[in-house]
C-alpha positions in Angstrom: -18.3 -0.8 -29.8 -16.1 -0.4 -26.7 -15.1 3.0 -24.9 -11.6 3.8 -23.9 -10.4 6.5 -22.3 -6.6 6.6 -21.5 -3.2 9.3 -20.4 -1.2 9.4 -23.0 2.2 10.7 -24.0 1.8 12.1 -27.9 4.5 10.0 -29.5 3.9 10.3 -33.4 1.0 11.6 -35.7 0.8 11.4 -38.9 -2.0 13.7 -41.3 -4.6 11.3 -42.1 -7.0 12.8 -45.2 -8.2 16.4 -44.7 -9.2 16.5 -41.0 -8.1 13.0 -38.8 -4.9 12.6 -37.2 -3.1 9.2 -36.9 -2.0 9.7 -33.5 0.2 7.4 -31.5 0.3 7.7 -28.0 1.9 6.0 -24.8 -1.0 5.1 -22.9 -1.2 4.5 -18.9 -3.0 2.0 -19.1 -2.0 -0.1 -22.3 1.3 1.2 -23.3 1.9 2.3 -27.1 -1.8 2.8 -29.4 -2.2 4.4 -32.1 -5.9 5.8 -33.0 -7.5 7.8 -35.8 -8.4 11.8 -33.9 -11.2 12.1 -36.3 -11.6 15.5 -37.2 -8.0 16.5 -35.1 -7.0 18.6 -37.4 -9.8 21.0 -37.1 -12.3 20.7 -34.4 -10.6 23.4 -31.7 -14.1 21.6 -29.4 -13.3 18.4 -29.5 -9.8 18.5 -29.9 -8.5 21.7 -27.9 -4.9 23.5 -28.3 -2.1 22.3 -30.7 -1.3 18.3 -30.6 2.0 18.8 -30.6 5.1 15.9 -29.7 5.4 15.1 -25.7 1.9 16.4 -24.9 -0.1 14.6 -22.3 -3.2 14.5 -22.7 -6.6 12.3 -21.0 -8.0 11.4 -24.9 -11.5 8.9 -25.3 -13.3 6.7 -27.8 -14.2 3.5 -29.1 -11.9 0.6 -29.5 -13.0 -1.1 -32.7 -13.8 -4.4 -33.5 -11.8 -6.5 -36.7 -8.1 -4.8 -36.3 -8.6 -1.7 -37.1 -7.3 1.3 -35.5 -9.2 2.8 -32.5 -11.1 5.8 -33.0 -10.5 8.9 -31.2 -13.2 11.0 -30.4 -11.4 13.9 -27.7 -8.4 15.0 -26.3 -8.1 17.1 -23.1 -5.0 18.6 -23.0 -3.7 18.1 -19.5 0.1 19.3 -19.8 1.4 20.4 -23.5 5.7 20.5 -22.3 5.4 23.1 -24.9 8.9 24.5 -24.0 10.2 21.6 -25.4 9.6 22.3 -29.1 11.3 26.0 -28.9 14.4 24.5 -27.0 16.9 22.7 -30.2 18.7 21.0 -28.0 16.2 19.5 -25.9 13.5 19.0 -28.9 16.4 17.1 -30.8 17.2 14.8 -27.2 13.2 14.3 -27.4 12.8 13.4 -30.2 15.5 10.4 -29.7 13.8 8.8 -27.0 10.2 9.3 -28.9 11.9 7.0 -31.7 13.1 4.6 -29.5 10.0 4.0 -28.1 8.5 3.9 -31.2 11.0 1.1 -32.2 11.4 -0.6 -29.5 7.7 -1.1 -27.6 5.4 -3.5 -28.9 1.7 -2.3 -28.7 -0.5 -2.4 -26.3 1.4 -3.2 -23.9 1.4 -1.1 -20.7 4.6 -0.7 -18.7 3.4 2.1 -16.3 7.3 2.3 -14.9 8.2 3.5 -19.1 5.0 5.5 -19.2 5.9 7.8 -15.7 10.0 7.9 -17.0 8.6 9.4 -20.0 6.5 12.1 -18.5 9.4 12.6 -15.7 11.8 13.4 -19.4 9.3 15.5 -20.7 9.7 17.8 -17.3 12.4 18.0 -17.4 13.8 18.5 -21.0 11.2 21.6 -20.6 12.9 23.2 -18.1 16.6 22.3 -18.8 18.1 24.1 -16.5 21.8 23.3 -15.0 25.6 21.7 -15.9 24.3 18.3 -16.4 21.9 18.0 -18.9 23.6 15.9 -20.8 24.7 13.3 -17.7 21.0 13.0 -17.3 19.5 12.9 -20.6 22.2 9.8 -20.8 20.4 8.5 -17.7 17.2 8.4 -19.0 18.5 7.2 -22.0 19.5 3.6 -20.0 17.0 3.5 -17.5 14.4 3.7 -20.8 17.0 0.7 -21.8 16.7 -0.9 -18.3 13.0 -1.0 -18.1 12.5 -2.0 -22.7 14.4 -5.8 -21.2 18.0 -4.7 -22.4 20.2 -4.0 -19.8 23.8 -4.5 -19.3 25.0 -6.5 -17.2 28.1 -4.5 -15.5 29.2 -7.0 -12.7 32.0 -9.7 -14.0 33.4 -10.6 -16.9 30.5 -13.1 -19.3 33.0 -14.7 -21.0 34.8 -16.2 -18.2 33.0 -15.0 -14.8 36.0 -13.0 -13.8 34.7 -9.9 -11.6 38.2 -8.1 -12.2 36.7 -4.3 -12.5 40.0 -2.7 -13.3 42.6 -3.2 -15.7 41.6 -3.3 -19.2 37.8 -3.5 -20.0 35.2 -3.7 -22.8 31.7 -4.1 -23.4 30.0 -6.2 -26.3 26.5 -5.3 -27.4 25.8 -8.5 -28.6 26.5 -10.4 -25.2 25.2 -7.7 -23.6 27.8 -6.2 -21.1 31.1 -6.6 -19.6 34.0 -8.9 -21.3 37.5 -8.7 -19.9 41.1 -8.0 -21.4 42.0 -11.5 -21.5 38.3 -11.9 -23.3 38.3 -9.8 -25.8 39.2 -11.7 -28.8 36.7 -13.8 -28.8 34.0 -10.8 -29.2 34.5 -8.8 -32.4 31.8 -6.3 -31.4 33.2 -5.0 -28.4 34.6 -2.1 -27.5 37.4 -0.4 -24.4 35.4 0.9 -21.8 37.3 2.1 -18.5 36.7 0.4 -14.9 35.6 4.6 -14.1 32.8 4.5 -16.7 31.8 0.7 -15.6 31.6 2.0 -11.4 29.7 4.7 -11.8 27.5 2.7 -14.1 27.2 0.3 -11.7 26.3 2.4 -8.8 23.6 4.1 -10.9 22.2 1.3 -12.4 21.7 -0.2 -8.4 20.0 2.8 -7.2 16.3 3.5 -7.1 17.0 6.8 -9.9 17.4 9.8 -7.9 20.8 10.1 -8.3 20.6 11.1 -12.2 20.3 15.3 -10.4 23.3 14.0 -9.0 25.6 13.1 -11.0 28.0 15.1 -13.6 30.0 12.7 -15.8 32.8 13.6 -16.8 33.7 13.9 -20.8 35.2 10.7 -21.3 32.4 8.8 -19.1 30.2 11.3 -21.3 31.7 9.1 -24.4 31.5 6.0 -23.4 28.1 5.8 -21.8 26.6 7.3 -24.9 29.0 4.9 -27.3 27.5 1.7 -25.2 23.8 2.7 -24.8 23.9 3.2 -28.7 25.2 -0.2 -29.3 22.9 -1.9 -27.4 19.9 0.0 -29.5 21.4 -0.3 -32.5 21.7 -4.0 -31.3 18.6 -4.4 -30.5 16.5 -3.4 -33.0 19.2 -3.7 -35.9 18.9 -0.1 -36.9 20.6 3.5 -37.1 18.2 5.9 -35.2 18.5 9.2 -37.8 17.4 11.2 -34.0 21.0 11.2 -33.9 22.1 12.6 -36.2 20.6 15.9 -35.7 22.1 15.8 -31.9 25.7 15.1 -33.9 24.8 17.9 -35.8 24.0 20.0 -33.2 26.6 19.3 -30.9 29.0 20.0 -33.6 27.4 23.2 -34.1 28.6 24.6 -31.2 25.1 25.3 -30.0 25.8 28.9 -31.6 24.3 28.4 -35.2 20.7 29.5 -36.0 18.7 26.0 -35.9 14.9 25.7 -36.5 14.1 22.3 -34.9 11.2 21.8 -37.8 14.2 21.6 -39.7 15.8 18.9 -38.6 13.0 16.8 -37.5 12.6 13.3 -38.0 11.0 12.0 -41.1 9.1 9.5 -39.3 7.6 12.9 -37.1 4.7 14.7 -38.5 3.4 17.9 -36.5 0.3 19.6 -36.9 1.2 23.2 -39.0 
């Protein structure tokens, strides 16, 4: 059996038998992969620390033949990003991105840009200081969508090809981009979006991502960007994202309610007690 060794971010885990864990990583060299952590619930020598979601680890194991899951024999904790676990706003946002990766990324298709962006995201969520937290989360979301191959086309109307960026504009998730006011009646899923939102998103999409820390959206741009990103992901996956329910509930609470992250954790994510 060939030995495997890689770095990976833990994006899901599920108890498996009395002492093992099914662990899903997004890895540097292999993309998304799931393996069986042998004795991971009991061994503190081979699996030191708590294998929490978001953690960056270096692991070794064996790739079994016949299509069975790889066996993970040892993990070294490189960066736990543990502060995410204790901040509900950061935790729920992180779970949303884990759900995106789990649903949208095929197994064993490496993408180093996604790995790097997820690492940057978890670093940010572990220290979510600053007034533009929500704006940065939206822009991380847009960057992930682009890297997944779902990039919105916002330069011109996808129906008539006009480049007019003023007046009445719409976004259609099925077409994957901008629709002008003259054409939108042919697109039943299209919804209105302001020229200001289109202008700032185009500027960001044409940058190297460095604007993420500098921008701060108005409430209208925030709402329209969230709707645009969510509609694209819903169209491409055909599913609602459960994590959004917890994010919306937390936002509606005014951030004043006492909320335990474990009470709101989406069911597809398991945590080791």
